[in-house]
C-alpha positions in Angstrom: -11.7 -1.7 10.7 -12.2 2.0 9.7 -10.3 4.6 7.8 -9.7 8.1 9.1 -9.3 11.2 7.1 -10.0 14.9 8.6 -10.6 18.2 7.0 -6.7 19.0 7.2 -5.9 16.1 5.0 -4.5 14.0 7.8 -5.5 10.3 7.1 -4.7 6.8 8.4 -5.2 3.9 6.3 -6.6 1.5 8.9 -7.9 1.8 12.6 -8.6 -1.4 14.1 -10.3 -2.0 17.6 -10.4 -5.4 19.4 -13.4 -6.5 21.2 -11.9 -5.6 24.5 -11.7 -2.0 23.3 -8.0 -1.9 22.6 -7.1 -0.2 19.2 -4.4 0.6 16.9 -3.8 2.4 13.7 -1.7 1.6 10.6 -0.5 3.1 7.5 0.1 0.9 4.5 3.2 1.9 2.1 4.7 -0.1 -0.6 8.2 1.0 0.0 10.5 1.4 3.0 11.5 4.8 1.9 7.9 6.1 3.1 8.2 4.8 6.6 9.4 8.0 8.2 6.5 10.1 6.7 4.0 7.4 7.5 5.1 7.1 11.1 4.9 10.9 11.7 1.3 10.7 10.4 0.6 8.1 12.8 2.0 10.1 15.8 0.0 13.2 14.5 -3.2 11.2 14.4 -2.8 10.0 17.9 -2.0 13.4 19.0 -5.7 14.2 18.0 -7.2 11.4 19.4 -9.0 11.8 22.9 -6.7 9.1 24.6 -8.6 10.0 28.0 -11.8 8.4 26.6 -10.3 5.8 24.0 -7.1 4.9 25.7 -3.7 5.0 24.1 -3.1 3.0 21.1 -2.0 -0.5 21.9 -0.1 -0.6 18.5 0.9 1.9 15.8 2.2 0.2 12.7 3.5 0.8 9.2 2.9 -2.0 6.9 5.6 -2.3 4.0 5.7 -4.4 1.1 9.3 -5.5 1.6 11.9 -5.3 4.2 12.6 -6.4 7.8 10.2 -5.9 10.8 11.2 -3.8 13.7 10.2 -1.3 16.4 11.4 2.2 15.7 12.8 4.5 18.5 9.3 6.4 18.5 7.4 3.1 19.2 6.1 2.7 15.7 6.2 -0.8 14.4 7.4 -1.5 10.9 5.8 -4.5 9.7 6.7 -6.4 6.4 3.3 -7.6 4.7 4.5 -11.2 4.6 4.8 -11.3 8.5 1.0 -10.9 8.5 0.2 -14.1 6.9 -1.4 -17.0 9.3 
């Protein structure tokens, strides 16, 4: 797992790659009020990644402290932290 930050201040809390090369990026926000901003950051990050070399992300997700999980119209998943437990 990696963290990303560039010279423009764009950051992503976690970039995860699986053994078969698929990858995803996640932002972690405590409140659901930050989801729009976090999703925009993830989409901006994806636009800067060379997807011809790395492939498109398998998932973009915003992990939130409370609330419901759902898929946004832009494809970004909103994932309550409680859904991550085994």
